[in-house]
Wavefront OBJ file of the C-alpha trace (Angstrom):
o trace
v 45.892 75.013 -27.976
v 45.407 71.861 -30.043
v 42.756 69.495 -28.670
v 40.924 66.378 -29.819
v 37.302 67.528 -29.846
v 35.347 70.753 -29.519
v 31.574 70.482 -29.176
v 29.426 73.575 -29.710
v 25.929 73.061 -28.342
v 22.798 75.198 -28.122
v 22.580 74.200 -24.451
v 24.887 72.361 -22.089
v 23.467 71.004 -18.826
v 26.409 69.945 -16.650
v 24.209 68.771 -13.670
v 26.707 70.417 -11.307
v 25.797 72.999 -10.067
v 22.095 72.141 -9.744
v 19.728 73.641 -12.330
v 22.507 75.240 -14.377
v 21.760 75.506 -18.103
v 24.501 77.064 -20.230
v 23.528 78.602 -23.572
v 25.781 78.634 -26.636
v 28.734 77.100 -24.841
v 31.490 74.757 -25.937
v 32.800 71.672 -24.234
v 36.433 70.767 -24.879
v 37.621 67.159 -24.824
v 41.227 66.015 -24.925
v 42.543 62.501 -24.370
v 39.121 61.328 -23.271
v 38.583 63.954 -20.572
v 36.741 67.261 -20.278
v 39.327 70.027 -20.068
v 37.152 73.120 -20.473
v 33.588 74.430 -20.641
v 33.232 77.990 -21.893
v 31.279 80.343 -24.231
v 31.561 79.440 -27.901
v 33.166 82.697 -28.967
v 35.907 82.307 -26.369
v 36.454 78.662 -27.288
v 36.868 79.557 -30.953
v 39.854 81.790 -30.191
v 41.373 79.559 -27.519
v 41.277 76.048 -29.041
v 42.097 74.359 -32.337
v 40.316 71.002 -32.492
v 40.969 67.971 -34.652
v 37.226 67.332 -34.588
v 34.519 69.989 -34.188
v 30.870 69.102 -33.592
v 28.114 71.692 -33.894
v 24.850 70.813 -32.178
v 22.675 73.818 -32.995
v 19.370 72.251 -31.927
v 20.619 70.167 -29.033
v 21.114 69.937 -25.323
v 24.319 68.197 -24.249
v 23.993 66.343 -20.943
v 26.119 63.879 -18.980
v 25.732 60.343 -20.284
v 22.817 58.583 -18.595
v 23.650 55.909 -16.013
v 21.404 52.862 -15.761
v 22.122 51.882 -12.176
v 20.360 48.505 -12.267
v 19.699 46.071 -15.060
v 20.133 42.471 -16.196
v 21.442 43.068 -19.712
v 21.303 39.558 -21.159
v 17.645 39.206 -20.144
v 16.801 41.426 -23.125
v 16.494 38.159 -25.037
v 13.484 37.352 -22.810
v 11.707 40.641 -23.478
v 7.958 39.944 -23.497
v 8.240 36.218 -22.823
v 6.100 36.331 -19.660
v 4.094 39.510 -19.128
v 1.415 40.622 -16.676
v 2.428 38.355 -13.798
v 3.454 38.998 -10.165
v 7.170 38.775 -9.383
v 7.405 35.321 -7.816
v 5.100 33.707 -10.405
v 7.088 35.411 -13.146
v 10.377 34.117 -11.681
v 9.400 30.625 -10.536
v 7.184 29.546 -13.390
v 8.738 31.316 -16.365
v 12.098 33.059 -16.022
v 14.035 30.564 -13.904
v 12.928 27.541 -15.995
v 13.977 29.338 -19.198
v 17.286 30.347 -17.661
v 18.037 26.801 -16.522
v 17.587 25.570 -20.100
v 19.177 28.337 -22.153
v 21.558 30.542 -20.175
v 25.193 30.061 -21.126
v 28.033 32.090 -22.586
v 26.443 32.555 -26.026
v 23.077 33.605 -24.543
v 24.751 36.161 -22.284
v 26.995 37.429 -25.080
v 24.172 37.958 -27.561
v 21.739 39.305 -24.953
v 24.324 41.756 -23.648
v 25.056 43.021 -27.156
v 21.346 43.566 -27.769
v 20.953 45.432 -24.474
v 24.052 47.576 -24.935
v 22.965 48.591 -28.425
v 19.560 49.627 -27.050
v 21.113 51.519 -24.161
v 23.593 53.445 -26.306
v 20.790 54.442 -28.703
v 18.914 55.760 -25.673
v 21.782 57.915 -24.402
v 23.078 55.539 -21.717
v 26.856 55.605 -21.313
v 27.133 53.385 -18.227
v 25.130 50.466 -16.853
v 25.247 48.378 -13.692
v 24.615 44.710 -14.420
v 23.616 41.721 -12.311
v 23.579 38.416 -14.178
v 25.243 35.081 -14.773
v 28.511 34.866 -16.763
v 29.405 38.450 -15.816
v 32.821 38.091 -17.436
v 31.067 37.714 -20.803
v 29.004 40.881 -20.291
v 32.143 42.746 -19.219
v 33.988 41.692 -22.377
v 31.070 42.688 -24.592
v 30.885 46.070 -22.843
v 34.594 46.632 -23.253
v 34.430 45.815 -26.973
v 31.405 48.115 -27.410
v 33.330 50.872 -25.572
v 30.538 51.489 -23.052
v 31.215 51.982 -19.334
v 29.911 49.165 -17.144
v 29.713 48.244 -13.482
v 29.643 44.460 -13.472
v 28.071 42.510 -10.634
v 29.990 39.614 -9.124
v 26.800 37.654 -8.578
v 26.236 35.417 -5.539
v 23.249 33.122 -4.985
v 22.751 29.956 -2.939
v 21.399 27.945 -5.859
v 23.289 26.184 -8.667
v 23.227 27.636 -12.168
v 25.054 27.138 -15.436
v 27.742 29.506 -14.119
v 28.395 28.144 -10.614
v 27.187 25.376 -8.339
v 27.223 26.988 -4.890
v 27.980 30.247 -3.108
v 31.674 29.423 -2.688
v 32.064 28.928 -6.435
v 30.166 32.147 -7.166
v 32.529 34.035 -4.857
v 35.597 32.355 -6.338
v 34.550 33.221 -9.879
v 33.740 36.752 -8.778
v 37.255 37.173 -7.435
v 38.631 35.918 -10.765
v 36.505 38.555 -12.461
v 38.070 41.154 -10.180
v 41.553 39.998 -11.208
v 40.714 40.191 -14.921
v 39.182 43.666 -14.943
v 40.679 45.536 -11.990
v 42.786 47.768 -14.259
v 40.237 48.242 -17.054
v 39.296 51.944 -17.415
v 35.740 51.163 -18.560
v 34.879 48.295 -16.203
v 34.211 48.660 -12.488
v 33.010 45.869 -10.225
v 30.423 45.333 -7.488
v 29.550 42.325 -5.394
v 25.989 41.393 -6.358
v 24.169 39.021 -3.998
v 20.824 38.463 -5.705
v 18.487 39.086 -2.745
v 18.147 38.292 0.966
v 15.741 35.455 0.169
v 18.226 33.739 -2.186
v 21.481 34.226 -0.232
v 22.045 32.860 3.273
v 24.008 34.471 6.100
v 27.402 32.805 5.679
v 27.874 33.762 1.993
v 26.770 37.300 2.830
v 29.374 37.510 5.612
v 32.136 36.268 3.283
v 31.011 38.600 0.539
v 31.070 41.614 2.832
v 34.558 40.677 4.019
v 35.814 40.609 0.423
v 33.936 43.834 -0.400
v 35.635 45.620 2.508
v 39.046 44.251 1.562
v 38.791 45.060 -2.154
v 36.760 48.265 -1.641
v 33.955 47.200 -3.969
v 30.338 48.293 -3.424
v 27.573 45.752 -2.808
v 24.454 45.738 -4.969
v 21.335 43.768 -3.924
v 17.588 43.529 -4.588
v 16.019 44.578 -1.283
v 12.505 45.183 0.051
v 11.108 44.619 -3.433
v 7.718 43.171 -2.457
v 5.442 42.874 0.548
v 5.808 39.081 0.351
v 9.576 39.423 0.802
v 8.989 41.256 4.078
v 6.424 38.718 5.312
v 8.666 35.753 4.483
v 11.664 37.351 6.192
v 9.686 37.998 9.366
v 8.536 34.381 9.423
v 11.937 32.873 8.650
v 14.336 35.282 10.351
v 12.215 37.183 12.844
v 13.262 40.528 11.315
v 12.694 42.535 8.155
v 15.340 42.046 5.426
v 17.190 45.330 5.953
v 17.481 44.632 9.668
v 18.987 41.246 8.847
v 21.561 42.954 6.622
v 22.253 45.511 9.349
v 23.029 42.723 11.809
v 25.427 41.292 9.220
v 27.142 44.725 9.101
v 26.232 45.239 5.458
v 24.264 48.475 5.799
v 26.650 51.344 5.079
v 27.966 53.666 2.353
v 29.046 50.761 0.155
v 25.530 49.249 -0.022
v 23.297 49.947 -3.022
v 19.770 48.657 -2.448
v 17.520 48.128 -5.466
v 13.714 48.629 -5.534
v 12.982 49.445 -1.860
v 9.215 49.639 -2.296
v 8.455 48.540 1.288
v 9.987 50.991 3.749
v 8.908 52.463 7.059
v 10.118 55.729 8.582
v 12.765 54.052 10.757
v 14.222 52.260 7.714
v 14.384 55.478 5.705
v 16.222 57.103 8.625
v 18.605 54.121 8.764
v 19.379 54.442 5.047
v 20.060 58.161 5.425
v 22.198 57.795 8.531
v 24.242 54.911 7.121
v 24.909 56.509 3.731
v 23.328 53.749 1.607
v 22.239 54.387 -1.960
v 18.888 53.304 -3.388
v 18.188 52.444 -7.028
v 14.623 53.263 -8.002
v 13.124 51.166 -10.849
v 9.647 52.684 -11.170
v 8.417 51.056 -14.373
v 9.461 47.521 -13.451
v 7.976 47.962 -9.981
v 4.671 49.056 -11.499
v 4.597 46.324 -14.141
v 5.172 43.594 -11.530
v 2.852 45.357 -9.049
v 5.653 45.230 -6.494
v 4.767 48.510 -4.826
v 5.920 52.134 -4.772
v 9.299 53.349 -3.612
v 8.819 56.356 -1.258
v 11.016 58.501 -3.469
v 10.263 61.938 -2.061
v 10.700 60.776 1.546
v 14.064 59.190 0.676
v 15.362 62.299 -1.093
v 14.079 64.613 1.626
v 15.944 62.475 4.177
v 19.184 62.873 2.231
v 19.396 59.384 0.709
v 21.229 59.153 -2.612
v 18.650 57.782 -5.092
v 19.644 56.633 -8.578
v 17.540 55.264 -11.437
v 17.507 51.845 -13.062
v 15.435 50.173 -15.744
v 15.696 46.645 -14.333
v 15.894 44.016 -17.081
v 13.967 44.217 -20.336
v 12.156 41.008 -19.339
v 10.255 42.942 -16.668
v 10.041 46.503 -18.000
v 10.092 45.858 -21.103
v 12.629 48.412 -22.288
v 15.952 49.930 -21.263
v 14.807 53.524 -21.658
v 16.233 55.751 -18.933
v 14.646 58.895 -20.369
v 11.326 57.153 -19.827
v 12.297 56.181 -16.284
v 13.126 59.822 -15.501
v 9.683 60.931 -16.575
v 7.947 58.082 -14.736
v 9.965 58.696 -11.569
v 9.153 62.410 -11.583
v 5.440 61.939 -12.216
v 5.034 59.022 -9.826
v 6.949 60.874 -7.132
v 4.520 63.786 -7.389
v 1.483 61.513 -7.291
v 2.642 59.489 -4.272
v 3.715 62.545 -2.258
v 0.634 64.498 -3.354
v 2.939 67.420 -4.062
v 3.516 68.789 -7.588
v 6.798 70.309 -6.401
v 8.290 66.886 -5.666
v 10.993 65.536 -7.991
v 11.488 68.531 -10.300
v 13.153 67.972 -13.667
v 16.648 68.812 -12.386
v 16.313 66.200 -9.628
v 15.163 63.543 -12.099
v 18.141 64.238 -14.380
v 20.537 64.111 -11.436
v 19.097 60.731 -10.409
v 19.840 59.442 -13.918
v 23.403 60.789 -13.989
v 25.432 61.903 -10.976
v 23.396 59.970 -8.393
v 23.875 56.830 -10.449
v 27.616 57.399 -10.551
v 27.635 57.848 -6.786
v 25.686 54.609 -6.253
v 28.285 52.770 -8.345
v 31.231 54.406 -6.617
v 32.442 56.185 -9.765
v 31.220 59.760 -9.173
v 34.823 61.024 -9.135
v 35.170 60.219 -12.841
v 31.704 60.489 -14.412
v 28.099 61.560 -13.884
v 28.469 65.291 -14.599
v 30.118 67.523 -17.184
v 32.941 68.894 -15.036
v 36.518 69.700 -15.910
v 38.717 66.701 -15.130
v 35.991 64.087 -15.535
v 35.834 61.644 -18.425
v 33.858 62.803 -21.447
v 30.740 60.636 -21.075
v 28.094 62.697 -22.885
v 24.730 62.475 -24.603
v 23.282 64.891 -27.167
v 19.493 65.246 -27.449
v 17.954 67.262 -30.278
v 15.105 69.516 -29.143
v 14.339 72.635 -31.176
v 13.877 70.846 -34.518
v 11.487 68.200 -33.168
v 7.690 68.501 -33.161
v 7.529 66.668 -29.830
v 9.705 69.164 -27.953
v 8.921 72.479 -29.644
v 8.923 75.224 -28.512
v 11.705 75.013 -25.952
v 11.119 77.288 -22.973
v 13.319 75.173 -20.675
v 15.554 72.450 -22.180
v 15.884 70.669 -18.843
v 12.118 70.403 -18.558
v 11.763 69.267 -22.185
v 14.276 66.459 -21.681
v 12.477 65.035 -18.647
v 8.839 65.643 -19.566
v 8.729 65.637 -23.379
v 11.741 64.130 -25.139
v 11.896 60.536 -26.328
v 15.001 58.409 -26.742
v 14.539 58.659 -30.519
v 15.819 62.244 -30.076
v 19.226 61.046 -28.856
v 21.564 61.665 -31.793
v 25.113 61.349 -30.447
v 26.774 59.601 -27.512
v 30.370 59.648 -26.299
v 32.110 57.464 -23.710
v 35.517 58.723 -22.567
v 35.481 60.960 -25.622
v 34.930 58.079 -28.044
v 31.793 58.506 -30.127
v 29.728 55.318 -29.788
v 26.643 56.839 -31.469
v 27.095 59.279 -34.346
v 24.048 60.834 -36.007
v 21.938 57.991 -34.540
v 24.242 55.306 -35.954
v 26.076 52.816 -33.735
v 29.833 52.941 -34.301
v 31.036 49.987 -32.188
v 28.243 47.450 -32.729
v 26.685 45.828 -35.816
v 22.928 46.391 -35.729
v 22.142 43.840 -38.460
v 24.051 41.004 -36.774
v 22.537 41.827 -33.374
v 19.011 41.668 -34.809
v 19.707 38.366 -36.574
v 20.907 36.795 -33.332
v 17.962 38.200 -31.393
v 15.537 36.688 -33.909
v 17.209 33.285 -33.625
v 17.066 33.352 -29.816
v 13.458 34.490 -29.936
v 12.500 31.449 -32.010
v 14.250 29.089 -29.582
v 12.690 30.600 -26.470
v 9.248 30.898 -28.054
v 9.296 27.198 -28.897
v 10.368 26.292 -25.370
v 7.771 28.497 -23.628
v 4.764 27.133 -25.555
l 1 2 3 4 5 6 7 8 9 10 11 12 13 14 15 16 17 18 19 20 21 22 23 24 25 26 27 28 29 30 31 32 33 34 35 36 37 38 39 40 41 42 43 44 45 46 47 48 49 50 51 52 53 54 55 56 57 58 59 60 61 62 63 64 65 66 67 68 69 70 71 72 73 74 75 76 77 78 79 80 81 82 83 84 85 86 87 88 89 90 91 92 93 94 95 96 97 98 99 100 101 102 103 104 105 106 107 108 109 110 111 112 113 114 115 116 117 118 119 120 121 122 123 124 125 126 127 128 129 130 131 132 133 134 135 136 137 138 139 140 141 142 143 144 145 146 147 148 149 150 151 152 153 154 155 156 157 158 159 160 161 162 163 164 165 166 167 168 169 170 171 172 173 174 175 176 177 178 179 180 181 182 183 184 185 186 187 188 189 190 191 192 193 194 195 196 197 198 199 200 201 202 203 204 205 206 207 208 209 210 211 212 213 214 215 216 217 218 219 220 221 222 223 224 225 226 227 228 229 230 231 232 233 234 235 236 237 238 239 240 241 242 243 244 245 246 247 248 249 250 251 252 253 254 255 256 257 258 259 260 261 262 263 264 265 266 267 268 269 270 271 272 273 274 275 276 277 278 279 280 281 282 283 284 285 286 287 288 289 290 291 292 293 294 295 296 297 298 299 300 301 302 303 304 305 306 307 308 309 310 311 312 313 314 315 316 317 318 319 320 321 322 323 324 325 326 327 328 329 330 331 332 333 334 335 336 337 338 339 340 341 342 343 344 345 346 347 348 349 350 351 352 353 354 355 356 357 358 359 360 361 362 363 364 365 366 367 368 369 370 371 372 373 374 375 376 377 378 379 380 381 382 383 384 385 386 387 388 389 390 391 392 393 394 395 396 397 398 399 400 401 402 403 404 405 406 407 408 409 410 411 412 413 414 415 416 417 418 419 420 421 422 423 424 425 426 427 428 429 430 431 432 433 434 435 436 437 438 439 440
């Protein structure tokens, strides 16, 4: 049978079933989808490929899914470090955004972020930022999969003046991209403390009608809880529950402040949580009770947050941090094993974004979103007793060599194929000079 691509890999880790590691297998891709996964010797006699890739030292895994970020904020990487969240936002980030954020800022920042993510093995990202149509167009051109947030906030910005305009522009975004195979959409109210009840009610009505998930920062800091109790008489998640927003379509980001009843509510309602361990630690926001959430049956994905608060978009690093932090907080070395961490960064992310039917694992019928990580020929990961363990606990993103999205190779032998590295760096330098001058 003639097919587009045949990939021979030392190991293939499909994520489904759990803990499965296939040795010396081939993955067959045709018309952007996975059509077979079988031993190399069998594949050689069964398929004739236009393109054959041999990855003798590699593990092939599903493309990583960054379930929460603010891509364009990569241009503010390092501009205001070592500050608590509200100081960071009020005194540094929001003033810079009010001066500089526009279409060109979002375009250039999104390109920078997407280039970084592809080089780190990320094939899909979930974004929440202004001018989302610009980020979506950049993602489409770069041939990366993206879940784009239709942002809603009570305050005026360069993109919209009030919640009604945010919603209206979000619906226009839906109309533009509803048939795009690489772009999916989510409603993205910023946070309970920046969006009032009436916009949230309207947003949920549209989300139900259009069957889009809702993505929101929630229970990020202790101060958020205190303020909500003072202003609303209830904790933020209870306020959302009363607005009928807590259900399978809700993806809650951060969730560092949770009690047992709230964890039970998340599990019972089918919500997803996006864990951003490194950003949470850097901003001293608190610790997400990861083990308790997973043990309760909550779907937990991984996100980097924006590069302005992390300061990188390295999901391999987030996997390691999540696994180690989960063990430390639970006081149990068995918590968050390597297979669980990888699943959080792949299939769980797809589920949180509502796209698990098409991506997140290397299964026949799914799109060919894949990442190749070289292991046996690298000092840092030799010897390889367990490739799954080496990926989570030892490998760095510099070991990502090849990345495919829907079968299209967007990183080939560590070289970007859809983006111009030199131009991206020139633009980043120019923006850095402007922002540095403004922040002094």
